[in-house]
C-alpha positions as CSV (number, residue, x, y, z in Angstrom):
1,X,0.0,0.0,-0.1
2,X,2.9,2.5,0.7
3,X,4.6,1.4,-2.4
4,X,1.7,3.2,-4.4
5,X,2.0,6.6,-2.8
6,X,6.0,6.4,-2.7
7,X,6.2,8.9,-5.5
8,X,4.0,11.7,-3.9
9,X,5.6,11.0,-0.6
10,X,8.8,11.8,-2.1
11,X,7.7,14.6,-3.6
12,X,6.2,16.1,-0.3
13,X,9.3,15.3,1.2
14,X,11.4,17.4,-1.3
15,X,8.6,20.1,-0.9
16,X,9.2,20.3,2.9
17,X,12.9,20.1,2.8
18,X,13.2,22.2,-0.1
19,X,11.2,25.1,1.5
20,X,13.2,24.6,5.0
21,X,16.8,24.8,3.1
22,X,15.7,27.8,0.9
23,X,14.2,29.6,3.8
24,X,17.4,29.1,6.0
25,X,20.0,29.6,3.2
26,X,18.1,32.8,2.1
27,X,18.3,34.1,5.6
28,X,22.0,33.5,5.9
29,X,22.7,35.0,2.5
30,X,20.9,38.1,3.5
31,X,23.0,38.0,6.9
32,X,26.2,37.8,4.7
33,X,24.7,40.7,2.5
34,X,24.1,42.6,5.4
35,X,27.6,42.3,6.9
36,X,28.6,43.1,3.2
37,X,26.8,46.1,3.2
38,X,27.5,47.2,6.7
39,X,31.3,46.6,6.7
40,X,31.5,48.5,3.0
41,X,30.4,51.8,4.6
42,X,27.7,52.1,2.2
43,X,24.8,54.5,3.2
44,X,22.5,54.1,0.1
45,X,19.0,52.4,1.0
46,X,18.8,51.4,-2.7
47,X,22.0,49.5,-2.4
48,X,20.8,47.6,0.7
49,X,17.7,47.1,-0.9
50,X,19.0,45.4,-4.2
51,X,21.6,43.9,-2.2
52,X,19.1,42.0,0.1
53,X,16.7,40.9,-2.9
54,X,19.7,39.6,-4.7
55,X,21.1,37.6,-1.5
56,X,17.4,36.5,-0.6
57,X,16.9,35.1,-4.2
58,X,20.3,33.4,-4.8
59,X,20.1,32.0,-1.2
60,X,16.7,30.5,-1.7
61,X,17.8,29.2,-5.0
62,X,20.8,27.2,-3.7
63,X,18.8,26.0,-0.9
64,X,16.3,24.6,-3.0
65,X,18.7,23.1,-5.6
66,X,20.4,21.2,-2.8
67,X,16.7,19.8,-1.9
68,X,15.8,18.9,-5.2
69,X,19.4,17.4,-6.3
70,X,19.8,14.0,-7.7
71,X,23.1,12.3,-7.2
72,X,23.0,10.0,-10.4
73,X,22.6,11.1,-14.2
74,X,23.6,14.6,-13.8
75,X,25.5,16.1,-16.7
76,X,27.3,19.5,-16.8
77,X,24.3,21.2,-18.7
78,X,21.7,19.9,-16.3
79,X,23.4,21.1,-13.2
80,X,23.5,24.4,-15.2
81,X,20.0,24.3,-16.1
82,X,19.0,23.4,-12.4
83,X,21.3,26.2,-11.1
84,X,19.7,28.6,-13.6
85,X,15.9,27.6,-12.6
86,X,16.5,27.9,-9.1
87,X,18.4,31.1,-8.9
88,X,16.1,32.6,-11.5
89,X,13.0,31.5,-9.4
90,X,14.3,32.5,-6.3
91,X,15.3,36.3,-7.6
92,X,11.7,36.5,-8.9
93,X,10.1,35.3,-5.6
94,X,12.3,37.7,-3.9
95,X,11.2,40.7,-6.1
96,X,7.6,39.8,-5.5
97,X,8.0,39.4,-1.8
98,X,9.7,42.5,-1.5
99,X,6.6,44.5,-3.6
100,X,4.3,42.5,-1.5
101,X,5.4,43.6,2.0
102,X,8.1,44.0,4.7
103,X,11.4,44.1,2.5
104,X,13.2,41.2,4.6
105,X,10.7,38.7,5.5
106,X,8.4,38.8,2.4
107,X,11.5,38.6,0.3
108,X,12.9,35.5,1.9
109,X,9.4,34.0,2.1
110,X,8.8,34.6,-1.3
111,X,12.3,33.5,-2.8
112,X,12.0,30.1,-0.8
113,X,8.3,29.4,-2.3
114,X,9.4,30.8,-5.8
115,X,12.7,28.8,-5.8
116,X,10.7,25.7,-4.9
117,X,8.0,26.0,-7.3
118,X,10.5,26.3,-10.1
119,X,12.5,23.2,-9.2
120,X,9.1,21.4,-8.7
121,X,8.5,22.2,-12.3
122,X,11.8,21.8,-13.3
123,X,11.9,18.3,-12.2
124,X,8.4,17.5,-13.5
125,X,9.1,18.4,-16.9
126,X,12.5,16.8,-16.8
127,X,10.8,13.3,-16.0
128,X,8.2,13.7,-18.3
129,X,10.6,14.4,-20.9
130,X,12.8,11.4,-20.0
131,X,9.6,9.0,-19.9
132,X,8.5,10.1,-23.0
133,X,12.2,9.8,-24.7
134,X,13.0,6.5,-22.5
135,X,13.2,3.8,-25.4
136,X,13.9,0.6,-22.9
137,X,9.9,0.6,-22.4
138,X,8.8,0.7,-26.1
139,X,7.4,-2.5,-27.7
140,X,9.6,-4.2,-30.4
141,X,8.6,-3.9,-33.9
142,X,6.7,-6.4,-35.5
143,X,8.6,-9.0,-37.9
144,X,7.8,-8.3,-41.3
145,X,6.7,-11.7,-42.5
146,X,5.6,-12.2,-46.0
147,X,6.1,-15.9,-46.4
148,X,3.5,-18.2,-44.7
149,X,6.4,-20.9,-44.5
150,X,8.0,-18.8,-41.9
151,X,5.2,-19.8,-39.6
152,X,6.4,-23.3,-38.6
153,X,5.1,-25.0,-35.4
154,X,7.6,-26.8,-33.0
155,X,6.0,-29.9,-33.5
156,X,6.6,-30.3,-37.3
């Protein structure tokens, strides 16, 4: 019975761990960005806002990529695409969250949500593409038989 729900449980576990890792790494990246901002002696609020948005989005993208990462069958192109999708999703979520409300809190939450949503869609699309192009489960073509003498019985 559990085996029937195993794929859904795996996806649910990845979503939950992705949200936790993306939120935590987004906040760590924001703390590092704050340290860079303070110790660079910058005083521009616009610089802090941009730095905070980029840090939240990048951190959430890295965290969600770790949660959705598969150890086997990864090529350099697939890792690059996965990183691009995760970080761009995190940046988009950070920007949307910043426009919604409190800059740091909603930026981190929006980045975590969008980075995980982007990785979920990416992984589902990758699995569908692999299932469509997988040749190991296709039926073998029927033999082209033109002569009836080729149909021989074992007993004859």
